[in-house]
GUTI-75428 format. One line per field, with one value per residue (C-alpha): residue number from 1; residue in one letter; chain; x, y, z. Coordinates in nm, 2 decimals. Each point is the difference from the previous one (the first is absolute). Last residue first. Example, Ala and Ser with C-alpha at 12.3 -4.5 7.8 and 13.67 -1.06 7.14 Angstrom:
pos	c(2, 1)
code	c(S, A)
unit	c(A, A)
u	c(1.37, -0.14)
v	c(-0.11, -0.34)
w	c(0.71, 0.07)
! end
This chain:
pos	c(377, 376, 375, 374, 373, 372, 371, 370, 369, 368, 367, 366, 365, 364, 363, 362, 361, 360, 359, 358, 357, 356, 355, 354, 353, 352, 351, 350, 349, 348, 347, 346, 345, 344, 343, 342, 341, 340, 339, 338, 337, 336, 335, 334, 333, 332, 331, 330, 329, 328, 327, 326, 325, 324, 323, 322, 321, 320, 319, 318, 317, 316, 315, 314, 313, 312, 311, 310, 309, 308, 307, 306, 305, 304, 303, 302, 301, 300, 299, 298, 297, 296, 295, 294, 293, 292, 291, 290, 289, 288, 287, 286, 285, 284, 283, 282, 281, 280, 279, 278, 277, 276, 275, 274, 273, 272, 271, 270, 269, 268, 267, 266, 265, 264, 263, 262, 261, 260, 259, 258, 257, 256, 255, 254, 253, 252, 251, 250, 249, 248, 247, 246, 245, 244, 243, 242, 241, 240, 239, 238, 237, 236, 235, 234, 233, 232, 231, 230, 229, 228, 227, 226, 225, 224, 223, 222, 221, 220, 219, 218, 217, 216, 215, 214, 213, 212, 211, 210, 209, 208, 207, 206, 205, 204, 203, 202, 201, 200, 199, 198, 197, 196, 195, 194, 193, 192, 191, 190, 189, 188, 187, 186, 185, 184, 183, 182, 181, 180, 179, 178, 177, 176, 175, 174, 173, 172, 171, 170, 169, 168, 167, 166, 165, 164, 163, 162, 161, 160, 159, 158, 157, 156, 155, 154, 153, 152, 151, 150, 149, 148, 147, 146, 145, 144, 143, 142, 141, 140, 139, 138, 137, 136, 135, 134, 133, 132, 131, 130, 129, 128, 127, 126, 125, 124, 123, 122, 121, 120, 119, 118, 117, 116, 115, 114, 113, 112, 111, 110, 109, 108, 107, 106, 105, 104, 103, 102, 101, 100, 99, 98, 97, 96, 95, 94, 93, 92, 91, 90, 89, 88, 87, 86, 85, 84, 83, 82, 81, 80, 79, 78, 77, 76, 75, 74, 73, 72, 71, 70, 69, 68, 67, 66, 65, 64, 63, 62, 61, 60, 59, 58, 57, 56, 55, 54, 53, 52, 51, 50, 49, 48, 47, 46, 45, 44, 43, 42, 41, 40, 39, 38, 37, 36, 35, 34, 33, 32, 31, 30, 29, 28, 27, 26, 25, 24, 23, 22, 21, 20, 19, 18, 17, 16, 15, 14, 13, 12, 11, 10, 9, 8, 7, 6, 5, 4, 3, 2, 1)
code	c(D, G, K, D, K, L, R, K, F, Y, R, A, R, L, G, Q, N, M, K, M, S, Q, K, I, V, V, S, I, P, M, L, S, T, T, I, W, G, M, V, A, H, P, L, Y, G, N, T, Q, M, Q, L, G, V, T, N, L, A, A, K, V, Y, T, E, P, S, P, K, A, L, T, P, K, R, I, K, S, M, K, T, A, V, F, F, P, L, V, S, Q, V, I, I, G, K, S, Q, Y, E, V, H, L, A, Q, S, F, L, D, V, F, A, K, T, A, S, Y, L, T, L, L, P, V, P, Y, L, A, S, A, S, S, V, N, L, I, I, G, K, S, R, N, V, M, A, P, L, V, M, R, T, M, W, G, I, R, F, P, L, N, V, A, S, A, G, Y, E, I, Y, N, P, L, Y, T, M, C, S, S, K, I, M, N, A, F, E, D, G, M, A, N, S, E, V, E, L, Q, K, L, S, Q, L, S, L, D, F, L, P, F, S, K, C, V, S, M, V, N, V, N, I, M, K, N, I, I, D, D, L, D, P, V, D, L, F, Y, E, P, Y, S, Y, S, I, G, V, N, N, V, L, V, G, I, E, L, G, A, L, G, A, E, I, V, K, Y, I, E, V, G, G, G, F, D, V, T, I, T, R, T, E, V, Q, F, Q, E, R, I, E, E, A, V, Q, D, L, K, E, Q, S, R, S, I, L, V, I, S, L, G, R, K, A, L, E, K, A, Y, A, K, G, I, G, D, T, A, G, T, V, V, A, W, R, G, F, E, G, V, Q, V, G, A, G, F, L, F, V, R, A, G, S, L, L, R, C, A, A, K, L, S, L, W, T, V, A, A, V, G, L, W, Y, F, L, H, P, A, P, L, S, G, L, P, V, V, S, A, M)
unit	c(A, A, A, A, A, A, A, A, A, A, A, A, A, A, A, A, A, A, A, A, A, A, A, A, A, A, A, A, A, A, A, A, A, A, A, A, A, A, A, A, A, A, A, A, A, A, A, A, A, A, A, A, A, A, A, A, A, A, A, A, A, A, A, A, A, A, A, A, A, A, A, A, A, A, A, A, A, A, A, A, A, A, A, A, A, A, A, A, A, A, A, A, A, A, A, A, A, A, A, A, A, A, A, A, A, A, A, A, A, A, A, A, A, A, A, A, A, A, A, A, A, A, A, A, A, A, A, A, A, A, A, A, A, A, A, A, A, A, A, A, A, A, A, A, A, A, A, A, A, A, A, A, A, A, A, A, A, A, A, A, A, A, A, A, A, A, A, A, A, A, A, A, A, A, A, A, A, A, A, A, A, A, A, A, A, A, A, A, A, A, A, A, A, A, A, A, A, A, A, A, A, A, A, A, A, A, A, A, A, A, A, A, A, A, A, A, A, A, A, A, A, A, A, A, A, A, A, A, A, A, A, A, A, A, A, A, A, A, A, A, A, A, A, A, A, A, A, A, A, A, A, A, A, A, A, A, A, A, A, A, A, A, A, A, A, A, A, A, A, A, A, A, A, A, A, A, A, A, A, A, A, A, A, A, A, A, A, A, A, A, A, A, A, A, A, A, A, A, A, A, A, A, A, A, A, A, A, A, A, A, A, A, A, A, A, A, A, A, A, A, A, A, A, A, A, A, A, A, A, A, A, A, A, A, A, A, A, A, A, A, A, A, A, A, A, A, A, A, A, A, A, A, A, A, A, A, A, A, A, A, A, A, A, A, A, A, A, A, A, A, A, A, A, A, A, A, A)
u	c(1.19, -0.09, -0.31, -0.16, 0.22, -0.11, -0.36, 0.07, 0.09, -0.32, -0.19, 0.13, -0.03, -0.36, 0.00, 0.15, -0.24, -0.32, 0.16, 0.10, -0.36, -0.15, 0.22, -0.11, -0.39, 0.03, 0.19, -0.24, -0.35, -0.24, -0.35, 0.06, 0.36, 0.02, -0.39, -0.11, 0.29, -0.11, -0.32, 0.15, 0.17, -0.28, -0.17, 0.26, 0.16, 0.15, -0.08, 0.10, -0.16, -0.32, -0.27, 0.16, 0.16, -0.16, -0.11, 0.34, 0.10, -0.26, 0.13, 0.38, -0.06, -0.18, 0.28, 0.28, -0.13, -0.14, 0.23, -0.35, -0.24, 0.28, 0.26, 0.29, 0.33, 0.09, 0.36, -0.08, 0.17, -0.11, -0.35, -0.33, -0.05, 0.04, -0.09, -0.10, 0.06, -0.10, 0.03, -0.19, 0.01, -0.27, 0.05, -0.32, 0.16, -0.16, 0.15, 0.33, 0.14, -0.18, 0.09, 0.43, -0.08, -0.16, 0.28, 0.29, -0.07, -0.11, 0.35, 0.23, -0.17, 0.10, 0.34, -0.02, -0.12, 0.25, 0.29, -0.12, -0.09, 0.15, -0.23, -0.37, -0.06, -0.38, -0.23, 0.27, 0.04, -0.34, 0.18, 0.01, -0.10, -0.06, -0.27, -0.03, -0.31, -0.09, -0.20, 0.03, 0.16, 0.26, 0.04, 0.01, 0.27, 0.21, -0.03, 0.17, 0.38, -0.04, -0.16, 0.26, 0.24, -0.02, 0.28, 0.35, 0.27, 0.14, 0.29, 0.03, 0.34, 0.27, 0.35, -0.04, 0.32, -0.16, 0.24, -0.12, -0.35, 0.06, 0.23, -0.28, -0.30, 0.07, 0.15, -0.19, -0.33, 0.19, 0.07, -0.31, -0.21, 0.26, -0.10, -0.37, 0.04, 0.21, -0.24, -0.07, 0.31, 0.23, -0.10, 0.06, 0.32, 0.06, -0.12, 0.25, 0.26, -0.14, 0.02, 0.34, 0.17, -0.21, -0.26, -0.21, -0.38, -0.30, -0.19, -0.23, -0.39, -0.38, -0.24, -0.19, 0.32, 0.20, -0.16, -0.03, 0.25, 0.30, -0.10, 0.01, 0.35, 0.21, -0.13, 0.09, 0.32, 0.13, -0.11, 0.14, -0.19, -0.19, 0.19, -0.01, -0.39, -0.12, -0.16, -0.25, 0.00, 0.09, -0.02, -0.25, -0.03, -0.31, -0.10, -0.41, -0.02, -0.26, -0.13, -0.36, -0.13, 0.36, -0.08, 0.33, 0.19, 0.36, -0.05, 0.30, 0.20, -0.04, 0.07, 0.34, 0.07, -0.13, 0.29, 0.27, -0.06, 0.20, -0.11, -0.21, -0.28, 0.11, -0.12, -0.19, -0.33, -0.26, -0.33, -0.34, -0.29, -0.33, -0.16, -0.06, 0.13, 0.25, 0.10, 0.01, 0.21, 0.25, 0.10, 0.07, 0.22, 0.18, 0.07, 0.11, 0.29, 0.04, 0.13, 0.01, -0.35, -0.23, -0.33, -0.22, -0.34, -0.33, -0.29, -0.31, -0.13, 0.15, 0.35, 0.01, -0.07, 0.30, 0.22, -0.10, 0.03, 0.35, 0.11, -0.15, 0.20, 0.32, 0.03, -0.15, 0.30, -0.16, -0.35, -0.10, -0.34, -0.11, -0.30, -0.13, -0.17, -0.33, 0.14, 0.04, -0.39, -0.02, -0.02, -0.31, -0.08, -0.29, 0.20, 0.36, -0.03, -0.28, 0.06, 0.39, -0.19, -0.21, 0.29, 0.19, -0.30, -0.04, 0.39, 0.01, -0.38, 0.15, 0.32, -0.16, -0.26, 0.30, 0.17, -0.30, -0.08, 0.31, 0.03, -0.35, 0.15, 0.33, -0.20, -0.23, 0.28, 0.17, -0.28, -0.19, 0.03, 0.21, -0.23, -0.31, -0.30, -0.28, -0.33, -0.33, -0.32)
v	c(2.09, 0.22, 0.11, -0.23, -0.26, -0.01, 0.02, -0.28, -0.24, 0.04, -0.05, -0.35, -0.09, 0.04, -0.14, -0.28, 0.03, -0.05, -0.28, -0.23, 0.08, -0.10, -0.33, -0.04, 0.03, -0.23, -0.26, 0.01, -0.08, 0.31, -0.03, -0.08, 0.18, 0.28, 0.11, -0.04, 0.23, 0.22, -0.01, 0.05, 0.29, 0.20, -0.12, 0.12, -0.20, -0.27, -0.21, -0.34, -0.07, 0.15, 0.14, 0.09, 0.29, 0.07, 0.36, 0.11, -0.10, 0.27, 0.29, -0.12, 0.02, 0.34, 0.17, -0.17, 0.15, -0.25, -0.20, -0.17, 0.32, 0.20, 0.23, 0.27, -0.08, -0.39, -0.05, -0.27, 0.04, 0.36, -0.07, -0.03, -0.38, -0.28, -0.31, -0.06, -0.35, 0.02, -0.29, -0.02, -0.11, 0.00, -0.08, -0.13, -0.31, -0.26, 0.25, -0.09, -0.30, 0.08, 0.38, -0.06, -0.29, 0.31, 0.27, -0.24, -0.07, 0.37, 0.09, -0.26, 0.09, 0.35, -0.09, -0.17, 0.24, 0.25, -0.27, -0.07, 0.36, -0.07, -0.27, -0.03, -0.32, 0.01, 0.08, 0.17, 0.28, 0.15, 0.11, -0.04, 0.24, -0.23, 0.13, -0.17, 0.04, -0.09, -0.16, -0.24, 0.25, -0.29, -0.09, 0.39, 0.01, -0.29, 0.14, 0.34, -0.05, -0.36, 0.19, 0.26, -0.23, -0.40, -0.23, 0.01, -0.31, -0.05, 0.23, 0.32, 0.00, 0.30, 0.01, -0.21, -0.13, -0.28, -0.26, 0.15, -0.01, -0.39, -0.04, 0.16, -0.16, -0.37, 0.10, 0.33, -0.21, -0.23, 0.28, 0.14, -0.35, -0.06, 0.33, -0.04, -0.36, 0.20, 0.23, 0.37, 0.15, -0.22, 0.15, 0.35, -0.07, -0.20, 0.32, 0.20, -0.26, 0.00, 0.38, 0.09, -0.30, 0.17, -0.18, 0.29, -0.16, 0.17, 0.02, -0.25, 0.05, 0.08, 0.01, 0.25, 0.20, -0.29, -0.07, 0.33, 0.21, -0.24, -0.20, 0.28, 0.18, -0.32, -0.08, 0.34, 0.02, -0.34, 0.13, 0.36, 0.06, -0.27, -0.17, -0.34, -0.01, 0.16, 0.35, 0.21, 0.31, 0.17, -0.39, 0.02, 0.11, -0.11, 0.15, -0.09, -0.23, 0.15, -0.11, 0.02, 0.03, 0.12, 0.01, 0.20, -0.09, -0.01, 0.11, 0.23, -0.25, -0.23, 0.22, 0.06, -0.34, -0.09, 0.23, -0.18, -0.29, 0.14, 0.29, 0.02, 0.06, 0.35, 0.11, 0.30, -0.06, 0.23, 0.07, 0.09, 0.10, 0.02, 0.38, -0.11, 0.29, 0.18, -0.31, -0.18, 0.28, 0.02, -0.36, 0.04, 0.29, -0.12, -0.37, 0.21, 0.16, -0.30, -0.23, -0.31, -0.13, -0.14, 0.19, -0.09, 0.10, 0.07, -0.22, 0.24, -0.16, 0.34, -0.08, -0.34, 0.15, 0.24, -0.25, -0.19, 0.22, 0.10, -0.35, -0.03, 0.30, 0.16, 0.09, -0.34, -0.26, -0.18, 0.02, -0.08, 0.07, 0.07, -0.04, -0.36, -0.21, 0.18, 0.28, -0.24, -0.01, -0.30, -0.03, 0.16, -0.22, 0.02, 0.14, -0.07, -0.34, -0.17, 0.10, -0.16, -0.30, -0.02, 0.05, -0.25, -0.29, 0.09, -0.05, -0.36, -0.11, 0.11, -0.16, -0.32, 0.03, 0.06, -0.31, -0.25, 0.11, -0.04, -0.35, -0.09, 0.09, -0.21, -0.28, 0.04, 0.02, -0.32, -0.21, -0.06, -0.34, 0.12, 0.28, -0.27, 0.09, 0.02, -0.14, 0.22, -0.22)
w	c(12.95, -0.25, 0.06, -0.36, 0.10, 0.32, -0.09, -0.29, 0.29, 0.21, -0.34, -0.06, 0.35, -0.01, -0.33, 0.15, 0.32, -0.24, -0.25, 0.33, 0.14, -0.33, 0.04, 0.37, -0.09, -0.32, 0.25, 0.27, -0.27, 0.03, 0.13, 0.36, 0.13, -0.23, -0.05, 0.37, 0.09, -0.25, 0.16, 0.32, -0.10, -0.18, 0.39, 0.22, 0.27, -0.20, 0.30, 0.16, 0.33, -0.12, 0.17, 0.35, -0.16, -0.34, 0.12, 0.04, -0.34, -0.16, 0.23, -0.05, -0.40, -0.01, 0.23, -0.19, -0.32, -0.27, -0.27, -0.16, 0.04, -0.08, 0.20, -0.11, 0.10, -0.04, 0.07, 0.20, 0.28, 0.03, 0.02, -0.26, 0.09, -0.23, 0.11, 0.34, 0.18, 0.38, 0.20, 0.31, 0.33, 0.26, 0.38, 0.19, 0.17, -0.29, -0.29, 0.13, -0.19, -0.30, -0.04, 0.09, -0.35, -0.17, 0.12, -0.07, -0.34, -0.10, 0.13, -0.12, -0.36, 0.08, 0.06, -0.32, -0.25, 0.14, -0.06, -0.39, -0.11, -0.29, -0.07, 0.25, 0.13, 0.04, 0.28, 0.22, -0.26, 0.09, 0.32, 0.38, 0.23, 0.32, 0.21, 0.37, 0.17, 0.37, 0.27, 0.23, 0.28, 0.04, -0.32, -0.05, 0.19, -0.10, -0.37, 0.02, 0.04, -0.22, -0.28, -0.04, 0.06, -0.12, 0.00, -0.16, 0.08, -0.36, 0.01, -0.24, -0.08, 0.05, -0.16, -0.28, -0.16, -0.19, 0.19, 0.32, -0.07, -0.04, 0.27, 0.26, -0.11, 0.16, 0.25, 0.11, -0.02, 0.29, 0.24, 0.00, 0.00, 0.30, 0.14, 0.00, 0.20, 0.26, 0.09, -0.11, 0.15, -0.17, -0.36, 0.12, 0.09, -0.28, -0.25, 0.19, -0.08, -0.35, -0.01, 0.13, -0.28, -0.25, -0.17, 0.00, 0.10, -0.17, 0.28, 0.18, -0.09, 0.07, -0.31, -0.18, -0.01, -0.09, -0.34, -0.21, 0.19, 0.07, -0.30, -0.18, 0.20, -0.05, -0.36, -0.11, 0.16, -0.19, -0.31, 0.01, -0.34, -0.13, -0.27, 0.13, 0.08, -0.35, 0.05, 0.02, 0.17, 0.34, 0.12, 0.32, 0.35, 0.25, 0.33, 0.03, 0.33, 0.10, 0.36, 0.14, 0.32, 0.26, 0.33, 0.11, 0.30, -0.19, -0.38, -0.01, 0.19, -0.25, -0.27, 0.09, 0.09, -0.31, -0.16, 0.16, -0.27, -0.27, -0.26, -0.28, 0.21, 0.10, 0.28, 0.15, 0.23, 0.01, 0.22, -0.06, 0.22, -0.20, -0.12, -0.33, -0.24, 0.24, 0.13, -0.30, -0.17, 0.31, -0.05, -0.37, 0.06, 0.27, -0.19, -0.28, 0.24, 0.18, -0.31, 0.03, 0.06, 0.22, 0.11, 0.30, -0.02, 0.24, -0.18, -0.06, -0.35, -0.12, 0.15, -0.16, -0.35, 0.11, 0.08, -0.31, -0.24, 0.12, -0.02, -0.34, -0.14, 0.22, 0.37, 0.13, -0.08, 0.28, 0.17, 0.36, 0.09, 0.39, 0.23, -0.10, -0.19, -0.01, -0.22, -0.29, -0.06, -0.21, -0.35, -0.20, -0.31, -0.20, -0.36, 0.06, 0.22, -0.13, -0.35, 0.06, 0.14, -0.32, -0.21, 0.19, -0.02, -0.40, -0.09, 0.20, -0.16, -0.31, 0.01, 0.13, -0.32, -0.26, 0.18, -0.01, -0.36, -0.11, 0.16, -0.15, -0.35, 0.06, 0.08, -0.30, -0.29, 0.18, -0.01, 0.33, 0.16, 0.30, 0.08, 0.06, -0.13, 0.19, -0.12, -0.12, 0.06)
! end
C-alpha cells in the first residue's frame, strides 16, 4: 500500500520539482480557462439585445473612429442616437448619415470635453427627458507620439486635458479651480450653498494645498474633489428602470504599464478598474457596465490607415465588441485582440511585456523624429 510522503521530508531537488509542477499546472489551467471563456464569447456568444434596454443611446466622441462606429452600429440595432463631440459640422454630418441609413432619430450636443464643468450643464440639458438605454463613454485623447513624461510638449496642459477627457468625462467632477481671489470667493459661495460640512471640507483642503501650489507658482490646481459625471448623469434613471448599459472604452494599454505613454496608460487603467467595480456594484439592479480594451484599431488617433486582421476597421471592431455585451465585464472586444490579450496577460511575464512595450514605443518615437527631420521641421 502506497504511503503519502510529507512534503517537508522530500529532498530539496524533489521539492522544487513538485513546486514547479504545481506552478506549471496552475498557470496552464488558468490560461486554459481564459481560452475557453474567450471561445465561449467570441465563437458561440451573442450578447444581449441592446435595443431592449431603452430607446436612446448616447455616444461621446461620436464623429470619428470607434465612437462613430458605435453610433452607427447601435442605430443599426434600432436605437435613436445622441451624438456628443466638439465639432458641430462633423456632428451634423454623422447625424445625417445615421438618419438616412438607419431611419432613426438623432440629436447632437456640441461640447469640448477638455473644457471645464460648464460643459456638463449643456449635456445634462440635452439629455433631459430621454430614456437612455446605452451610454458609450468613448471620448479620449492620447499623446501625439510616444515620449518620456517630462519631455511631453505642453506637459501641464496635456495632464489637465488627458485627465479631463479620459477620466472625468466618464465621471462627474468639479472644475479645475483658478487660484485667483475672485475664483476662491466663488468657490466659497458655492461650497457654502452645499452645506456647512462640505464648505468646511473645501476650506480646510484649500488651506492644505494652496500654500504648496503658490510656492511652485501654479495658476490652477486640480483640487481633490472629483466624483462621477457622464455615468453619474445617466445611471440614476437606469437604476430606476432596472435596466441599462454603460460601455466605457478603455484601451489594451490599461492591461499593463506602457512606458512612453505613461499618462495615457494610467488614465485608461482608471477607466478599466472603475468600470469593473461599478459593474459588480450595480449588476444586481439590472445594469451592465463593460470595460472595452481594444488593441490597435485603424483610426485617426492610432494613425493606422489600412485595416488588417490584427488592426481592424472601427466598424469591424465595434460589431464584434457589441456582441460581447452581457457576456464579459472586461473585454478586448474582438477575437484577434482577445488572443493578444490572452498572450500578453496569461502567457508572458509582465516584465517582458513592459520591456517590449518600451522597445516598441522607442522605435515609434525615433521614427516620429526622423519624419520631422526629413520634413525639415
